[in-house]
mmJSON file of the N, C-alpha and C atoms, coordinates in Angstrom:
{"data_MODEL":{"atom_site":{
"group_PDB":["ATOM","ATOM","ATOM","ATOM","ATOM","ATOM","ATOM","ATOM","ATOM","ATOM","ATOM","ATOM","ATOM","ATOM","ATOM","ATOM","ATOM","ATOM","ATOM","ATOM","ATOM","ATOM","ATOM","ATOM","ATOM","ATOM","ATOM","ATOM","ATOM","ATOM","ATOM","ATOM","ATOM","ATOM","ATOM","ATOM","ATOM","ATOM","ATOM","ATOM","ATOM","ATOM","ATOM","ATOM","ATOM","ATOM","ATOM","ATOM","ATOM","ATOM","ATOM","ATOM","ATOM","ATOM","ATOM","ATOM","ATOM","ATOM","ATOM","ATOM","ATOM","ATOM","ATOM","ATOM","ATOM","ATOM","ATOM","ATOM","ATOM","ATOM","ATOM","ATOM","ATOM","ATOM","ATOM","ATOM","ATOM","ATOM","ATOM","ATOM","ATOM","ATOM","ATOM","ATOM","ATOM","ATOM","ATOM","ATOM","ATOM","ATOM","ATOM","ATOM","ATOM","ATOM","ATOM","ATOM","ATOM","ATOM","ATOM","ATOM","ATOM","ATOM","ATOM","ATOM","ATOM","ATOM","ATOM","ATOM","ATOM","ATOM","ATOM","ATOM","ATOM","ATOM","ATOM","ATOM","ATOM","ATOM","ATOM","ATOM","ATOM","ATOM","ATOM","ATOM","ATOM","ATOM","ATOM","ATOM","ATOM","ATOM","ATOM","ATOM","ATOM","ATOM","ATOM","ATOM","ATOM","ATOM","ATOM","ATOM","ATOM","ATOM","ATOM","ATOM","ATOM","ATOM","ATOM","ATOM","ATOM","ATOM","ATOM","ATOM","ATOM","ATOM","ATOM","ATOM","ATOM","ATOM","ATOM","ATOM","ATOM","ATOM","ATOM","ATOM","ATOM","ATOM","ATOM","ATOM","ATOM","ATOM","ATOM","ATOM","ATOM","ATOM","ATOM","ATOM","ATOM","ATOM","ATOM","ATOM","ATOM","ATOM","ATOM","ATOM","ATOM","ATOM","ATOM","ATOM","ATOM","ATOM","ATOM","ATOM","ATOM","ATOM","ATOM","ATOM","ATOM","ATOM","ATOM","ATOM","ATOM","ATOM","ATOM","ATOM","ATOM","ATOM","ATOM","ATOM","ATOM","ATOM","ATOM","ATOM","ATOM","ATOM","ATOM","ATOM","ATOM","ATOM","ATOM","ATOM","ATOM","ATOM","ATOM","ATOM","ATOM","ATOM","ATOM","ATOM","ATOM","ATOM","ATOM"],
"id":[1,2,3,4,5,6,7,8,9,10,11,12,13,14,15,16,17,18,19,20,21,22,23,24,25,26,27,28,29,30,31,32,33,34,35,36,37,38,39,40,41,42,43,44,45,46,47,48,49,50,51,52,53,54,55,56,57,58,59,60,61,62,63,64,65,66,67,68,69,70,71,72,73,74,75,76,77,78,79,80,81,82,83,84,85,86,87,88,89,90,91,92,93,94,95,96,97,98,99,100,101,102,103,104,105,106,107,108,109,110,111,112,113,114,115,116,117,118,119,120,121,122,123,124,125,126,127,128,129,130,131,132,133,134,135,136,137,138,139,140,141,142,143,144,145,146,147,148,149,150,151,152,153,154,155,156,157,158,159,160,161,162,163,164,165,166,167,168,169,170,171,172,173,174,175,176,177,178,179,180,181,182,183,184,185,186,187,188,189,190,191,192,193,194,195,196,197,198,199,200,201,202,203,204,205,206,207,208,209,210,211,212,213,214,215,216,217,218,219,220,221,222,223,224,225,226,227,228,229,230,231],
"type_symbol":["N","C","C","N","C","C","N","C","C","N","C","C","N","C","C","N","C","C","N","C","C","N","C","C","N","C","C","N","C","C","N","C","C","N","C","C","N","C","C","N","C","C","N","C","C","N","C","C","N","C","C","N","C","C","N","C","C","N","C","C","N","C","C","N","C","C","N","C","C","N","C","C","N","C","C","N","C","C","N","C","C","N","C","C","N","C","C","N","C","C","N","C","C","N","C","C","N","C","C","N","C","C","N","C","C","N","C","C","N","C","C","N","C","C","N","C","C","N","C","C","N","C","C","N","C","C","N","C","C","N","C","C","N","C","C","N","C","C","N","C","C","N","C","C","N","C","C","N","C","C","N","C","C","N","C","C","N","C","C","N","C","C","N","C","C","N","C","C","N","C","C","N","C","C","N","C","C","N","C","C","N","C","C","N","C","C","N","C","C","N","C","C","N","C","C","N","C","C","N","C","C","N","C","C","N","C","C","N","C","C","N","C","C","N","C","C","N","C","C","N","C","C","N","C","C","N","C","C","N","C","C"],
"label_atom_id":["N","CA","C","N","CA","C","N","CA","C","N","CA","C","N","CA","C","N","CA","C","N","CA","C","N","CA","C","N","CA","C","N","CA","C","N","CA","C","N","CA","C","N","CA","C","N","CA","C","N","CA","C","N","CA","C","N","CA","C","N","CA","C","N","CA","C","N","CA","C","N","CA","C","N","CA","C","N","CA","C","N","CA","C","N","CA","C","N","CA","C","N","CA","C","N","CA","C","N","CA","C","N","CA","C","N","CA","C","N","CA","C","N","CA","C","N","CA","C","N","CA","C","N","CA","C","N","CA","C","N","CA","C","N","CA","C","N","CA","C","N","CA","C","N","CA","C","N","CA","C","N","CA","C","N","CA","C","N","CA","C","N","CA","C","N","CA","C","N","CA","C","N","CA","C","N","CA","C","N","CA","C","N","CA","C","N","CA","C","N","CA","C","N","CA","C","N","CA","C","N","CA","C","N","CA","C","N","CA","C","N","CA","C","N","CA","C","N","CA","C","N","CA","C","N","CA","C","N","CA","C","N","CA","C","N","CA","C","N","CA","C","N","CA","C","N","CA","C","N","CA","C","N","CA","C","N","CA","C","N","CA","C","N","CA","C","N","CA","C"],
"label_alt_id":[null,null,null,null,null,null,null,null,null,null,null,null,null,null,null,null,null,null,null,null,null,null,null,null,null,null,null,null,null,null,null,null,null,null,null,null,null,null,null,null,null,null,null,null,null,null,null,null,null,null,null,null,null,null,null,null,null,null,null,null,null,null,null,null,null,null,null,null,null,null,null,null,null,null,null,null,null,null,null,null,null,null,null,null,null,null,null,null,null,null,null,null,null,null,null,null,null,null,null,null,null,null,null,null,null,null,null,null,null,null,null,null,null,null,null,null,null,null,null,null,null,null,null,null,null,null,null,null,null,null,null,null,null,null,null,null,null,null,null,null,null,null,null,null,null,null,null,null,null,null,null,null,null,null,null,null,null,null,null,null,null,null,null,null,null,null,null,null,null,null,null,null,null,null,null,null,null,null,null,null,null,null,null,null,null,null,null,null,null,null,null,null,null,null,null,null,null,null,null,null,null,null,null,null,null,null,null,null,null,null,null,null,null,null,null,null,null,null,null,null,null,null,null,null,null,null,null,null,null,null,null],
"label_comp_id":["MET","MET","MET","THR","THR","THR","LYS","LYS","LYS","ASN","ASN","ASN","THR","THR","THR","ALA","ALA","ALA","LEU","LEU","LEU","THR","THR","THR","ILE","ILE","ILE","PHE","PHE","PHE","MET","MET","MET","VAL","VAL","VAL","VAL","VAL","VAL","LEU","LEU","LEU","VAL","VAL","VAL","ILE","ILE","ILE","GLU","GLU","GLU","MET","MET","MET","VAL","VAL","VAL","MET","MET","MET","GLU","GLU","GLU","GLU","GLU","GLU","THR","THR","THR","GLN","GLN","GLN","GLY","GLY","GLY","ASP","ASP","ASP","THR","THR","THR","CYS","CYS","CYS","HIS","HIS","HIS","GLU","GLU","GLU","TYR","TYR","TYR","LEU","LEU","LEU","TYR","TYR","TYR","PRO","PRO","PRO","GLU","GLU","GLU","LYS","LYS","LYS","CYS","CYS","CYS","GLU","GLU","GLU","ASN","ASN","ASN","ASN","ASN","ASN","GLN","GLN","GLN","CYS","CYS","CYS","ASN","ASN","ASN","SER","SER","SER","GLU","GLU","GLU","CYS","CYS","CYS","ALA","ALA","ALA","THR","THR","THR","LYS","LYS","LYS","PHE","PHE","PHE","LYS","LYS","LYS","GLU","GLU","GLU","VAL","VAL","VAL","GLY","GLY","GLY","VAL","VAL","VAL","PHE","PHE","PHE","GLY","GLY","GLY","PHE","PHE","PHE","CYS","CYS","CYS","VAL","VAL","VAL","PRO","PRO","PRO","PRO","PRO","PRO","ARG","ARG","ARG","SER","SER","SER","GLU","GLU","GLU","PRO","PRO","PRO","THR","THR","THR","GLU","GLU","GLU","GLN","GLN","GLN","PHE","PHE","PHE","CYS","CYS","CYS","ILE","ILE","ILE","CYS","CYS","CYS","SER","SER","SER","TYR","TYR","TYR","ASN","ASN","ASN","CYS","CYS","CYS"],
"label_asym_id":["A","A","A","A","A","A","A","A","A","A","A","A","A","A","A","A","A","A","A","A","A","A","A","A","A","A","A","A","A","A","A","A","A","A","A","A","A","A","A","A","A","A","A","A","A","A","A","A","A","A","A","A","A","A","A","A","A","A","A","A","A","A","A","A","A","A","A","A","A","A","A","A","A","A","A","A","A","A","A","A","A","A","A","A","A","A","A","A","A","A","A","A","A","A","A","A","A","A","A","A","A","A","A","A","A","A","A","A","A","A","A","A","A","A","A","A","A","A","A","A","A","A","A","A","A","A","A","A","A","A","A","A","A","A","A","A","A","A","A","A","A","A","A","A","A","A","A","A","A","A","A","A","A","A","A","A","A","A","A","A","A","A","A","A","A","A","A","A","A","A","A","A","A","A","A","A","A","A","A","A","A","A","A","A","A","A","A","A","A","A","A","A","A","A","A","A","A","A","A","A","A","A","A","A","A","A","A","A","A","A","A","A","A","A","A","A","A","A","A","A","A","A","A","A","A","A","A","A","A","A","A"],
"label_entity_id":["1","1","1","1","1","1","1","1","1","1","1","1","1","1","1","1","1","1","1","1","1","1","1","1","1","1","1","1","1","1","1","1","1","1","1","1","1","1","1","1","1","1","1","1","1","1","1","1","1","1","1","1","1","1","1","1","1","1","1","1","1","1","1","1","1","1","1","1","1","1","1","1","1","1","1","1","1","1","1","1","1","1","1","1","1","1","1","1","1","1","1","1","1","1","1","1","1","1","1","1","1","1","1","1","1","1","1","1","1","1","1","1","1","1","1","1","1","1","1","1","1","1","1","1","1","1","1","1","1","1","1","1","1","1","1","1","1","1","1","1","1","1","1","1","1","1","1","1","1","1","1","1","1","1","1","1","1","1","1","1","1","1","1","1","1","1","1","1","1","1","1","1","1","1","1","1","1","1","1","1","1","1","1","1","1","1","1","1","1","1","1","1","1","1","1","1","1","1","1","1","1","1","1","1","1","1","1","1","1","1","1","1","1","1","1","1","1","1","1","1","1","1","1","1","1","1","1","1","1","1","1"],
"label_seq_id":[1,1,1,2,2,2,3,3,3,4,4,4,5,5,5,6,6,6,7,7,7,8,8,8,9,9,9,10,10,10,11,11,11,12,12,12,13,13,13,14,14,14,15,15,15,16,16,16,17,17,17,18,18,18,19,19,19,20,20,20,21,21,21,22,22,22,23,23,23,24,24,24,25,25,25,26,26,26,27,27,27,28,28,28,29,29,29,30,30,30,31,31,31,32,32,32,33,33,33,34,34,34,35,35,35,36,36,36,37,37,37,38,38,38,39,39,39,40,40,40,41,41,41,42,42,42,43,43,43,44,44,44,45,45,45,46,46,46,47,47,47,48,48,48,49,49,49,50,50,50,51,51,51,52,52,52,53,53,53,54,54,54,55,55,55,56,56,56,57,57,57,58,58,58,59,59,59,60,60,60,61,61,61,62,62,62,63,63,63,64,64,64,65,65,65,66,66,66,67,67,67,68,68,68,69,69,69,70,70,70,71,71,71,72,72,72,73,73,73,74,74,74,75,75,75,76,76,76,77,77,77],
"pdbx_PDB_ins_code":[null,null,null,null,null,null,null,null,null,null,null,null,null,null,null,null,null,null,null,null,null,null,null,null,null,null,null,null,null,null,null,null,null,null,null,null,null,null,null,null,null,null,null,null,null,null,null,null,null,null,null,null,null,null,null,null,null,null,null,null,null,null,null,null,null,null,null,null,null,null,null,null,null,null,null,null,null,null,null,null,null,null,null,null,null,null,null,null,null,null,null,null,null,null,null,null,null,null,null,null,null,null,null,null,null,null,null,null,null,null,null,null,null,null,null,null,null,null,null,null,null,null,null,null,null,null,null,null,null,null,null,null,null,null,null,null,null,null,null,null,null,null,null,null,null,null,null,null,null,null,null,null,null,null,null,null,null,null,null,null,null,null,null,null,null,null,null,null,null,null,null,null,null,null,null,null,null,null,null,null,null,null,null,null,null,null,null,null,null,null,null,null,null,null,null,null,null,null,null,null,null,null,null,null,null,null,null,null,null,null,null,null,null,null,null,null,null,null,null,null,null,null,null,null,null,null,null,null,null,null,null],
"Cartn_x":[42.612,41.404,40.401,40.699,39.864,38.852,39.679,38.809,37.726,38.056,37.039,36.018,36.234,35.173,34.23,34.883,34.075,33.206,33.817,32.977,31.916,31.979,30.987,29.977,30.179,29.276,28.415,29.098,28.514,27.448,28.023,27.071,25.844,25.962,24.859,23.874,24.294,23.453,22.646,23.411,22.866,21.624,21.903,20.905,19.71,20.048,18.79,17.956,18.523,17.857,17.185,17.562,16.873,15.682,15.814,14.748,13.556,14.038,12.889,12.281,12.813,12.224,11.358,11.595,10.653,9.352,9.422,8.065,7.353,8.012,7.289,6.317,5.142,4.164,3.387,3.63,2.897,1.611,0.517,-0.501,-0.599,-0.671,-0.83,-2.168,-2.505,-3.88,-3.848,-4.877,-5.042,-6.519,-6.698,-8.083,-8.549,-9.742,-10.378,-11.585,-11.979,-13.202,-14.251,-14.953,-16.028,-17.093,-17.976,-19.05,-20.038,-20.291,-21.23,-20.444,-20.203,-19.352,-20.222,-19.998,-20.657,-19.501,-19.663,-18.656,-18.131,-19.03,-18.597,-17.789,-18.322,-17.625,-16.204,-16.264,-15.051,-13.998,-14.413,-13.487,-12.985,-13.865,-13.36,-12.424,-12.641,-11.783,-10.434,-10.329,-8.976,-8.295,-8.983,-8.303,-7.899,-8.567,-8.276,-6.978,-6.918,-5.772,-4.678,-4.561,-3.438,-2.972,-3.946,-3.684,-2.756,-3.257,-2.536,-3.582,-3.238,-3.957,-4.036,-5.227,-5.232,-5.474,-6.014,-6.436,-7.954,-8.302,-9.772,-10.113,-11.294,-11.68,-13.144,-13.39,-14.645,-14.958,-16.226,-16.626,-16.682,-16.222,-16.294,-16.623,-17.685,-17.972,-16.752,-16.57,-15.646,-16.193,-15.362,-15.638,-16.405,-16.13,-16.819,-18.299,-18.411,-19.805,-20.205,-21.121,-21.472,-22.21,-22.667,-23.481,-22.541,-21.297,-20.392,-19.561,-19.168,-18.316,-17.099,-16.047,-14.836,-14.583,-13.622,-13.225,-11.73,-11.599,-10.084,-9.766,-8.607,-8.084,-6.911,-7.069,-5.981,-5.139,-3.797,-3.035,-1.636,-0.963,0.326,1.312,2.283,3.158,4.252],
"Cartn_y":[-1.294,-0.877,-2.052,-3.206,-4.501,-4.38,-3.91,-3.617,-2.608,-1.581,-0.511,-0.933,-1.64,-2.158,-3.178,-4.109,-5.029,-4.334,-3.367,-2.752,-1.923,-1.311,-0.669,-1.516,-2.551,-3.552,-3.946,-4.359,-4.866,-3.811,-2.485,-1.405,-1.153,-1.256,-1.032,-2.211,-3.474,-4.656,-4.505,-4.084,-3.87,-2.79,-1.638,-0.568,-1.155,-1.682,-2.318,-3.144,-4.196,-5.124,-4.364,-3.419,-2.558,-1.905,-1.416,-0.602,-1.697,-2.906,-3.854,-4.311,-4.454,-4.912,-3.829,-2.55,-1.616,-1.613,-1.929,-1.98,-3.284,-4.358,-5.634,-5.675,-6.191,-6.393,-5.218,-4.085,-2.91,-2.808,-2.137,-2.012,-0.63,-0.572,0.739,0.862,2.279,2.614,3.392,3.202,4.275,4.537,5.754,6.204,6.215,5.582,5.789,6.56,7.384,8.118,7.941,6.717,6.432,7.355,7.349,8.12,7.777,6.466,5.932,4.751,4.957,3.87,2.815,1.515,0.387,-0.506,-1.275,-1.944,-3.083,-3.834,-4.877,-4.392,-3.271,-2.716,-2.199,-1.394,-0.859,-2.12,-3.082,-4.302,-4.932,-5.014,-5.64,-4.632,-3.355,-2.417,-2.448,-2.466,-2.613,-3.927,-5.06,-6.276,-6.219,-5.444,-5.503,-4.537,-3.548,-2.517,-2.996,-3.763,-4.074,-5.599,-6.308,-7.715,-8.594,-8.349,-9.142,-9.802,-10.744,-11.504,-10.534,-10.487,-9.77,-8.289,-7.981,-6.794,-6.545,-5.489,-5.177,-3.723,-3.549,-2.119,-1.889,-0.75,-0.53,1.145,1.415,2.659,3.513,4.927,5.604,6.995,7.467,8.961,9.953,11.044,12.058,12.783,13.481,14.442,15.633,16.148,17.482,17.217,16.373,16.164,14.671,14.404,13.15,12.296,13.105,12.341,11.691,12.204,11.59,10.489,9.53,8.481,8.292,7.655,7.296,5.932,5.333,3.889,3.799,3.246,3.021,1.589,1.436,0.196,-0.033,-1.235,-1.571,-2.767,-2.707,-3.781,-3.877,-5.06,-5.171,-4.462,-3.514,-2.822,-3.71],
"Cartn_z":[-1.217,-2.127,-1.991,-1.953,-1.886,-0.573,0.528,1.789,1.621,0.977,0.787,-0.102,-1.091,-1.883,-1.207,-0.417,0.21,1.349,1.909,3.038,2.417,1.232,0.56,0.185,-0.37,-0.77,0.351,1.562,2.558,3.109,3.307,3.698,2.895,1.591,0.667,0.913,0.967,1.293,2.613,3.585,4.918,4.9,4.291,4.133,3.392,2.373,1.553,2.532,3.092,4.015,5.085,5.672,6.654,6.073,4.866,4.283,4.019,3.465,3.232,4.502,5.619,6.992,7.402,7.159,7.671,6.967,5.652,4.95,5.019,5.339,5.269,6.457,6.228,7.279,7.476,6.943,6.946,6.173,6.581,5.671,5.204,3.82,3.06,2.664,2.446,2.116,0.933,0.048,-1.118,-1.352,-1.662,-1.79,-3.277,-3.566,-4.925,-4.68,-5.778,-5.674,-6.827,-6.709,-7.738,-7.548,-8.66,-8.657,-7.615,-7.453,-6.337,-5.801,-4.467,-3.809,-3.154,-3.617,-2.916,-2.556,-1.366,-0.822,-1.765,-2.484,-3.366,-4.507,-5.119,-6.28,-5.845,-4.716,-4.122,-3.886,-3.318,-2.96,-4.296,-5.244,-6.615,-7.415,-7.269,-7.93,-7.173,-5.867,-5.187,-5.607,-5.591,-6.038,-7.336,-8.256,-9.667,-9.951,-8.962,-9.127,-8.582,-7.419,-6.794,-7.125,-7.545,-8.017,-6.865,-5.689,-4.633,-3.757,-2.97,-2.045,-0.748,-0.102,1.215,0.812,-0.319,-0.583,-0.305,0.423,0.656,0.571,0.166,0.153,0.631,1.263,1.881,1.654,1.796,1.348,2.858,2.75,3.84,3.555,4.191,4.054,4.462,3.708,3.95,5.113,5.572,6.759,6.485,5.226,4.715,4.308,3.374,2.792,2.958,3.959,4.281,3.223,2.086,1.175,0.106,-0.048,-0.948,-0.332,-0.798,-0.215,-1.018,-0.446,-1.313,-0.723,-1.506,-1.318,-0.785,0.268,0.91,0.582,-0.176,-0.481,0.565,1.125,2.136,1.602,1.619,1.077,1.841,1.675,2.282,1.491,2.108,1.526,0.798],
"occupancy":[1.0,1.0,1.0,1.0,1.0,1.0,1.0,1.0,1.0,1.0,1.0,1.0,1.0,1.0,1.0,1.0,1.0,1.0,1.0,1.0,1.0,1.0,1.0,1.0,1.0,1.0,1.0,1.0,1.0,1.0,1.0,1.0,1.0,1.0,1.0,1.0,1.0,1.0,1.0,1.0,1.0,1.0,1.0,1.0,1.0,1.0,1.0,1.0,1.0,1.0,1.0,1.0,1.0,1.0,1.0,1.0,1.0,1.0,1.0,1.0,1.0,1.0,1.0,1.0,1.0,1.0,1.0,1.0,1.0,1.0,1.0,1.0,1.0,1.0,1.0,1.0,1.0,1.0,1.0,1.0,1.0,1.0,1.0,1.0,1.0,1.0,1.0,1.0,1.0,1.0,1.0,1.0,1.0,1.0,1.0,1.0,1.0,1.0,1.0,1.0,1.0,1.0,1.0,1.0,1.0,1.0,1.0,1.0,1.0,1.0,1.0,1.0,1.0,1.0,1.0,1.0,1.0,1.0,1.0,1.0,1.0,1.0,1.0,1.0,1.0,1.0,1.0,1.0,1.0,1.0,1.0,1.0,1.0,1.0,1.0,1.0,1.0,1.0,1.0,1.0,1.0,1.0,1.0,1.0,1.0,1.0,1.0,1.0,1.0,1.0,1.0,1.0,1.0,1.0,1.0,1.0,1.0,1.0,1.0,1.0,1.0,1.0,1.0,1.0,1.0,1.0,1.0,1.0,1.0,1.0,1.0,1.0,1.0,1.0,1.0,1.0,1.0,1.0,1.0,1.0,1.0,1.0,1.0,1.0,1.0,1.0,1.0,1.0,1.0,1.0,1.0,1.0,1.0,1.0,1.0,1.0,1.0,1.0,1.0,1.0,1.0,1.0,1.0,1.0,1.0,1.0,1.0,1.0,1.0,1.0,1.0,1.0,1.0,1.0,1.0,1.0,1.0,1.0,1.0,1.0,1.0,1.0,1.0,1.0,1.0,1.0,1.0,1.0,1.0,1.0,1.0],
"B_iso_or_equiv":[0.0,0.0,0.0,0.0,0.0,0.0,0.0,0.0,0.0,0.0,0.0,0.0,0.0,0.0,0.0,0.0,0.0,0.0,0.0,0.0,0.0,0.0,0.0,0.0,0.0,0.0,0.0,0.0,0.0,0.0,0.0,0.0,0.0,0.0,0.0,0.0,0.0,0.0,0.0,0.0,0.0,0.0,0.0,0.0,0.0,0.0,0.0,0.0,0.0,0.0,0.0,0.0,0.0,0.0,0.0,0.0,0.0,0.0,0.0,0.0,0.0,0.0,0.0,0.0,0.0,0.0,0.0,0.0,0.0,0.0,0.0,0.0,0.0,0.0,0.0,0.0,0.0,0.0,0.0,0.0,0.0,0.0,0.0,0.0,0.0,0.0,0.0,0.0,0.0,0.0,0.0,0.0,0.0,0.0,0.0,0.0,0.0,0.0,0.0,0.0,0.0,0.0,0.0,0.0,0.0,0.0,0.0,0.0,0.0,0.0,0.0,0.0,0.0,0.0,0.0,0.0,0.0,0.0,0.0,0.0,0.0,0.0,0.0,0.0,0.0,0.0,0.0,0.0,0.0,0.0,0.0,0.0,0.0,0.0,0.0,0.0,0.0,0.0,0.0,0.0,0.0,0.0,0.0,0.0,0.0,0.0,0.0,0.0,0.0,0.0,0.0,0.0,0.0,0.0,0.0,0.0,0.0,0.0,0.0,0.0,0.0,0.0,0.0,0.0,0.0,0.0,0.0,0.0,0.0,0.0,0.0,0.0,0.0,0.0,0.0,0.0,0.0,0.0,0.0,0.0,0.0,0.0,0.0,0.0,0.0,0.0,0.0,0.0,0.0,0.0,0.0,0.0,0.0,0.0,0.0,0.0,0.0,0.0,0.0,0.0,0.0,0.0,0.0,0.0,0.0,0.0,0.0,0.0,0.0,0.0,0.0,0.0,0.0,0.0,0.0,0.0,0.0,0.0,0.0,0.0,0.0,0.0,0.0,0.0,0.0,0.0,0.0,0.0,0.0,0.0,0.0],
"pdbx_formal_charge":[null,null,null,null,null,null,null,null,null,null,null,null,null,null,null,null,null,null,null,null,null,null,null,null,null,null,null,null,null,null,null,null,null,null,null,null,null,null,null,null,null,null,null,null,null,null,null,null,null,null,null,null,null,null,null,null,null,null,null,null,null,null,null,null,null,null,null,null,null,null,null,null,null,null,null,null,null,null,null,null,null,null,null,null,null,null,null,null,null,null,null,null,null,null,null,null,null,null,null,null,null,null,null,null,null,null,null,null,null,null,null,null,null,null,null,null,null,null,null,null,null,null,null,null,null,null,null,null,null,null,null,null,null,null,null,null,null,null,null,null,null,null,null,null,null,null,null,null,null,null,null,null,null,null,null,null,null,null,null,null,null,null,null,null,null,null,null,null,null,null,null,null,null,null,null,null,null,null,null,null,null,null,null,null,null,null,null,null,null,null,null,null,null,null,null,null,null,null,null,null,null,null,null,null,null,null,null,null,null,null,null,null,null,null,null,null,null,null,null,null,null,null,null,null,null,null,null,null,null,null,null],
"auth_seq_id":[1,1,1,2,2,2,3,3,3,4,4,4,5,5,5,6,6,6,7,7,7,8,8,8,9,9,9,10,10,10,11,11,11,12,12,12,13,13,13,14,14,14,15,15,15,16,16,16,17,17,17,18,18,18,19,19,19,20,20,20,21,21,21,22,22,22,23,23,23,24,24,24,25,25,25,26,26,26,27,27,27,28,28,28,29,29,29,30,30,30,31,31,31,32,32,32,33,33,33,34,34,34,35,35,35,36,36,36,37,37,37,38,38,38,39,39,39,40,40,40,41,41,41,42,42,42,43,43,43,44,44,44,45,45,45,46,46,46,47,47,47,48,48,48,49,49,49,50,50,50,51,51,51,52,52,52,53,53,53,54,54,54,55,55,55,56,56,56,57,57,57,58,58,58,59,59,59,60,60,60,61,61,61,62,62,62,63,63,63,64,64,64,65,65,65,66,66,66,67,67,67,68,68,68,69,69,69,70,70,70,71,71,71,72,72,72,73,73,73,74,74,74,75,75,75,76,76,76,77,77,77],
"auth_comp_id":["MET","MET","MET","THR","THR","THR","LYS","LYS","LYS","ASN","ASN","ASN","THR","THR","THR","ALA","ALA","ALA","LEU","LEU","LEU","THR","THR","THR","ILE","ILE","ILE","PHE","PHE","PHE","MET","MET","MET","VAL","VAL","VAL","VAL","VAL","VAL","LEU","LEU","LEU","VAL","VAL","VAL","ILE","ILE","ILE","GLU","GLU","GLU","MET","MET","MET","VAL","VAL","VAL","MET","MET","MET","GLU","GLU","GLU","GLU","GLU","GLU","THR","THR","THR","GLN","GLN","GLN","GLY","GLY","GLY","ASP","ASP","ASP","THR","THR","THR","CYS","CYS","CYS","HIS","HIS","HIS","GLU","GLU","GLU","TYR","TYR","TYR","LEU","LEU","LEU","TYR","TYR","TYR","PRO","PRO","PRO","GLU","GLU","GLU","LYS","LYS","LYS","CYS","CYS","CYS","GLU","GLU","GLU","ASN","ASN","ASN","ASN","ASN","ASN","GLN","GLN","GLN","CYS","CYS","CYS","ASN","ASN","ASN","SER","SER","SER","GLU","GLU","GLU","CYS","CYS","CYS","ALA","ALA","ALA","THR","THR","THR","LYS","LYS","LYS","PHE","PHE","PHE","LYS","LYS","LYS","GLU","GLU","GLU","VAL","VAL","VAL","GLY","GLY","GLY","VAL","VAL","VAL","PHE","PHE","PHE","GLY","GLY","GLY","PHE","PHE","PHE","CYS","CYS","CYS","VAL","VAL","VAL","PRO","PRO","PRO","PRO","PRO","PRO","ARG","ARG","ARG","SER","SER","SER","GLU","GLU","GLU","PRO","PRO","PRO","THR","THR","THR","GLU","GLU","GLU","GLN","GLN","GLN","PHE","PHE","PHE","CYS","CYS","CYS","ILE","ILE","ILE","CYS","CYS","CYS","SER","SER","SER","TYR","TYR","TYR","ASN","ASN","ASN","CYS","CYS","CYS"],
"auth_asym_id":["A","A","A","A","A","A","A","A","A","A","A","A","A","A","A","A","A","A","A","A","A","A","A","A","A","A","A","A","A","A","A","A","A","A","A","A","A","A","A","A","A","A","A","A","A","A","A","A","A","A","A","A","A","A","A","A","A","A","A","A","A","A","A","A","A","A","A","A","A","A","A","A","A","A","A","A","A","A","A","A","A","A","A","A","A","A","A","A","A","A","A","A","A","A","A","A","A","A","A","A","A","A","A","A","A","A","A","A","A","A","A","A","A","A","A","A","A","A","A","A","A","A","A","A","A","A","A","A","A","A","A","A","A","A","A","A","A","A","A","A","A","A","A","A","A","A","A","A","A","A","A","A","A","A","A","A","A","A","A","A","A","A","A","A","A","A","A","A","A","A","A","A","A","A","A","A","A","A","A","A","A","A","A","A","A","A","A","A","A","A","A","A","A","A","A","A","A","A","A","A","A","A","A","A","A","A","A","A","A","A","A","A","A","A","A","A","A","A","A","A","A","A","A","A","A","A","A","A","A","A","A"],
"auth_atom_id":["N","CA","C","N","CA","C","N","CA","C","N","CA","C","N","CA","C","N","CA","C","N","CA","C","N","CA","C","N","CA","C","N","CA","C","N","CA","C","N","CA","C","N","CA","C","N","CA","C","N","CA","C","N","CA","C","N","CA","C","N","CA","C","N","CA","C","N","CA","C","N","CA","C","N","CA","C","N","CA","C","N","CA","C","N","CA","C","N","CA","C","N","CA","C","N","CA","C","N","CA","C","N","CA","C","N","CA","C","N","CA","C","N","CA","C","N","CA","C","N","CA","C","N","CA","C","N","CA","C","N","CA","C","N","CA","C","N","CA","C","N","CA","C","N","CA","C","N","CA","C","N","CA","C","N","CA","C","N","CA","C","N","CA","C","N","CA","C","N","CA","C","N","CA","C","N","CA","C","N","CA","C","N","CA","C","N","CA","C","N","CA","C","N","CA","C","N","CA","C","N","CA","C","N","CA","C","N","CA","C","N","CA","C","N","CA","C","N","CA","C","N","CA","C","N","CA","C","N","CA","C","N","CA","C","N","CA","C","N","CA","C","N","CA","C","N","CA","C","N","CA","C","N","CA","C","N","CA","C","N","CA","C","N","CA","C","N","CA","C"],
"pdbx_PDB_model_num":[1,1,1,1,1,1,1,1,1,1,1,1,1,1,1,1,1,1,1,1,1,1,1,1,1,1,1,1,1,1,1,1,1,1,1,1,1,1,1,1,1,1,1,1,1,1,1,1,1,1,1,1,1,1,1,1,1,1,1,1,1,1,1,1,1,1,1,1,1,1,1,1,1,1,1,1,1,1,1,1,1,1,1,1,1,1,1,1,1,1,1,1,1,1,1,1,1,1,1,1,1,1,1,1,1,1,1,1,1,1,1,1,1,1,1,1,1,1,1,1,1,1,1,1,1,1,1,1,1,1,1,1,1,1,1,1,1,1,1,1,1,1,1,1,1,1,1,1,1,1,1,1,1,1,1,1,1,1,1,1,1,1,1,1,1,1,1,1,1,1,1,1,1,1,1,1,1,1,1,1,1,1,1,1,1,1,1,1,1,1,1,1,1,1,1,1,1,1,1,1,1,1,1,1,1,1,1,1,1,1,1,1,1,1,1,1,1,1,1,1,1,1,1,1,1,1,1,1,1,1,1]
}}}
């Protein structure tokens, strides 16, 4: 019984470590839709929302309507 418990705990720890390695170092993106997108405003909104170092945001026009823009926040996962 002790072997099974020890093996189960080892496997759970191994799986958790593998999941953490997969997400470390990746860049995630989230979209914000302000009424009027400006790069400085977008960048500050992203920094406020995620409260991390290395977060940045920029405005991008969507494919369908080039007059409206949205903000892309990029941050470390």
